[in-house]
N, C-alpha and C positions, 0 to 999 in steps of 0.2 A: 405111277409115280411111287418111287421108295418115300417113307417116313421121313428118312434124314434130309432129302430134297424137299419136301413140302415145308419142313420146318425151316430150312433156310429161306425159301420164299417168304415165308410167314415173316419171317426176321428180317428183310430188306425190306416190305412194305411196312413194317412199323420203323425202321430206322429212317427211310426216308419222311416218313410223316413227322418223324421226330425233328428232323432237319429242317423241315420247312416252317415247323412249328415254333422252331429256336428263333428262326431269322424272321418271323412274322412279329413274334413277342419281343425282338428285339427294334423292330423297326416300328409297327404301331401307327403306321401311316393308312390302315385300311380301319382302325377302330371305327366304332361303330356302324357300320356297313349291313351287319345281321349278329344274331346271338351270340355267335361262336364267338367273335373277338372279346368281348366283355368277358365272356366266361374265361378264355384262354388267358386276360390279362390278370387273373385273380391267382396267376401259376406263377414260378420262378423255373420249374422245371418240371418235367412232364414224364410220368408215371407211365407204363403198358395201358395200363388203366384209364389214365386220364386220357388216351390219345384214342383207345375205344369209343369213349363216353363222345368226345368234343366231334369224333369222327361222324358220329350219327347225330349229333347237334346240327352240323352243319346239312344247310338245305339245300346246296349248288345250286346258288345264284349266279355267283361269276363273276359278281363285280368287284372280288379282291383279284382277280385275275387281270381283266384288263386295266385296271388302276396299277399295277405292281411294278415297281422301276426295276425290280430283280427277276420279271420272268422273260423266257426265253425271247431274244436270243441271248441274255444276260447271263455273264458266266456261271452265275449261281443257277441258272435254269430251274426258277422256283414255280412249280406247277402247284398251287396248292388244292384247286379243284380236283385236279387228278389224283392227288397223293389221297384226300379224303376220300375220295370215292372209291381209290382199291382198297382205302382200307375199312369201307365202310362194308365192302363186299367180303372181305376177310373176315369180318365180325359175323355175318350173315351164316357163313359156313364152318366157322368156329364151334357157334353155339347151337346148331342145328343136331336134334337128337339122333343119335346111332348111324343107322345107313343113310338117312339124307343128308349127313353131310357129304358124302360121294357123289350127289347129284349136282351141287352146285358149280364144278366148273363144266357141265355142258347143259347148263339150267335150258337154254333155249328147246333143244334135243328132245329134254325130259318131259317138258310142257306140252312140246306137239305131240310126242308119243303117248302119254298118258289120256290126253286128251281125245286123241284120235282111237285109240283102243278103247277109252268108257265109250265112246261115241259107238263106235262099231258094236259093243258088247252088249249095249242096252238095245241099239237093234236087232239085232239076232236073238236075244231072248223074248223082244218083243213079237218076231216074228214066229219063232219056235211056241209060243205062249199062247197064242191068239191065230196064227196062220196069215197067210199072206191075204187071203178074203177079207180078212179084217182090219187087217195093218193098213191097208189102203182104201177101206169104206170110209164114208162120210158120217162122223157121228156128232152129235148136239145133243145139249140140255147138260144139265147136273150129272157127274160123274162120267163124260163121256173120255177122260183121259185116262180114266182106269179100265177102258174099254181096249185100250193101245198095252199098257202097262199094270198090272195087278197091283191093286193098292197096298197087299202086305210086303209086296216085293218094292215099291217103289217108297215105303214107309221106312221099311229095313236098310235099306241100302244107302239113303240120304243121313239115317240116323249114326249109322255106323261111319260114312265119311265126316260127318260134323266132329262127331265124339274124337276122331281120330285128329281132325286140323286142330279143335281146341286145347287138346291135351298137349300136342307137338309144339301150340306157339305157346302155352305156358310155360313147357319144361325150357323153350329156348331163349323168353326173355328173362325166365332166372339166370340162366347159364350167362347171359346177355349181361345182367347187373351182376353178376359175379366177376366177371371178366373186365368189366368197367370199374372195379371197387367200389360199387354202390354201396351204401350204407342205410341209414335210417330214412332216406329222404321219404320211401314210400308212405311213411306215415304221417308227412306234412299235408292235412288237407287244403291249406292255403296255396301250397304248392301245385296239388291237383287241380285246383281249380283255377288257377292261372293258365295251368298247363291246357287244360280244355278250353279256354278261350283262346289259346294261340293257335290249337287245331282247326277251333270252330271257323277263325277267321283265316287262317292260312297267312298268320302275322307275319314271318318270317320271309313271306313268298314275294314281299312287295319291294324289298330291296331300301327299306327305308322310306318310303313314299314315291320313288322314282317307277320302281317297279326292277325286274332281273335283268341282265344282259345275257339276256337267252332267245332267238337262238344265237344272235352274234356280241357284237360289242355296245350296239344301240340298247339304250332301257327301254323296256315294254313289261307292260301288266299281262301279254299273253299268256306266258306261261301258268300264273297263278289263276288267271281267269280257266283254263281245259282243266286245274287241277281242281278246282271249286267244282265243275260240271262232271268231274269224275267222282269226286269226295262225295257229293250230295247226291248225286245217281245213285252210288252206291247204299248210299242211306235209305232213299227212298224206296228202292229196288228188297231191301232188307224188311223194312217198312213193311211193305205191301207183300213178302212172304210170309212175315210174323201174323198179319190179318189176317191172309187165308188158310193159315195153320189154326188160325185161334178160330174164325168162322167152320170150317171143314172138322175138326177135332173135338170144338169145345159145343158148338150149335147143332154140327149133323147136316151143315150146308155146303156139299163137294163144289167144287171146280168142276168146270169153267165158270168165272162169274160172268154178269151182263156187262157193257162197255161202260156203264156210267156207278160201277161199284165202285166201293174205297181200294180193296186190291187191285183192280185194272186201273183207276186213274194214278196210283201211286205206283205202280209198277210202270206205265207207259211215260208218265216223268222221268221216273227214273232210268228207264231205257234209254230215252231222247237224252238226257245226258250223260249217260255215260258212252253212247255213241259219238254225241260230239268232243265229249272230254277226251277219250281214248284214242278218239279219229284226229284229234287235234294234237296231243303229243305225239301220237306216231309222226304225224307231219313234221312236227317240231324237230323231231330226231332224225329225220332226212336231211334238212336242212342246215343244222346247227354248226356254228365253229367246232369241231372234232379235237381243235388241240388244246381242250383245257378238260375233255372227257376222258376215262379209262376206258381203254379199247375193251378191256377183257369184260367191263360190265354191261354193256351195249346191248349184246343179245339177251340177257336176262331182263333189262328194262322193256325192249321191244317185243319180249314172247307174252310175258305179263299184260303189257298193255293190249296186243293184239289178242289174248285170251279176253280180255275183258270187254274189246268190241265186239267180239264174236258171239261173246254170251249175252249181251245185250241186243246185238241184232237178230239173234235167231229167236228172242224172245219177242219182240216187236212183231216180225214175220208170222211166228207161232198165232198171236193173237188176230193180225189182219187173217192169215189163213184158215182160222181153226174149225172153220162149219164147211171145210173142203176136203177131197181125199188124202190131201197133202198134210193133213193134220198129225197123223202117226207119224211118218218122215219127221217131220220137222220138232215134235214132241222128244223123239228119240233125240236128233240131233243137238239139240236146247239144252236137254236134261242132262246126255253124255258131257258136252261141255262146261256145264253148271258143275259135276260131278269131278271134271278136270280139274276147274278151278281150286274145289275144296282140296283136292289131294295134292296140289302142286301150293297151295297157300303156304305151310311150314316151310319150304323148301325155294322159295322164289324171292320175289322182289317185294311180295307183300309184307314179307316181315318187317320191310321198312319202316309199316303203318305203326306198330306193336315199338318197335326199337326208340325212333323217333320219338313218340308219346313219352318214354320212359328218360328220354335224354331230357326233355322237356321240363319232366317235373324235377330233374334233379337241377336244370338250370335254376326254375324258377325258386326251388330249397336256395339255391347259391347265392342268387342276388336278391332274394328277400333277407338271407341270416347272414352274410358276409364270409358265410364259410365254405370252404371246401372239405 
């Protein structure tokens, strides 16, 4: 696609967002539904930066679509959730560093290809390094994982992947702050405190108390519950990995650990939460009302949830079967999927985590100070 055509498409997305925002700001029938409408009502006109910020403040609860008198088939054809979703996806692409921008249009394929390639390469490396007789043998006791993939190689691969992810995400959120006209809200500690509360409680997924209109026009808390399971499942898995890293590298106690050890208890709870949460969100995607959705974003959403689901499922299978001859294969599959997750985080749906937090900080600052 030529740069000129791409720019026209981006302008069209911004213009549609500005059109629906202008109508909604004049009507205000939906005020009080979510965080976005009070933030919108603090403005008379909308710059491109305002629109980018507000699109990422939208939690896609869809309440505005079903109660809107101007929604299709009205001649205004006002589809607020769809316009915000399209602009949100555009901000992800615009702020991605370097070559990662080019990976968003075919994000689902990229996530699949990278994860598969990482799994195949790790498996091939383990087979070449240790041989099939070791790879398909049963290994038990401390350090048995390193019988499949050498300790130094495992540490180097994942340290480099983590460094790439962190640097890319930091660059992305800085770029987002710029295109959304962010000022000094990052220095407002009270705003951060409020934003963290909003994140931990998933405040704006409760639809003001009745739940989201998701997957259809009925009010329901099901989406919020699946998001909670995913969010806290991910945090528990991160805590498990952190504790295991400290035990291995700080105290010299290599994995795998006993079933009742802290890393395994945290990882099991987190894995189960991720399986339930991501599995539930995938199910919701298949039964949802597609009218308020942005068609171009569905593949990216599904790819991220599917990868998280497979990471958690493979981790649980590895835990159950780690003393069998399947341990080597399951270890490579699990680590390959984890590596794929790391490498695709900066150019996929995961970026909504950091962008939405940035938007919540700005919203908390504006609501507290009354200044935009």
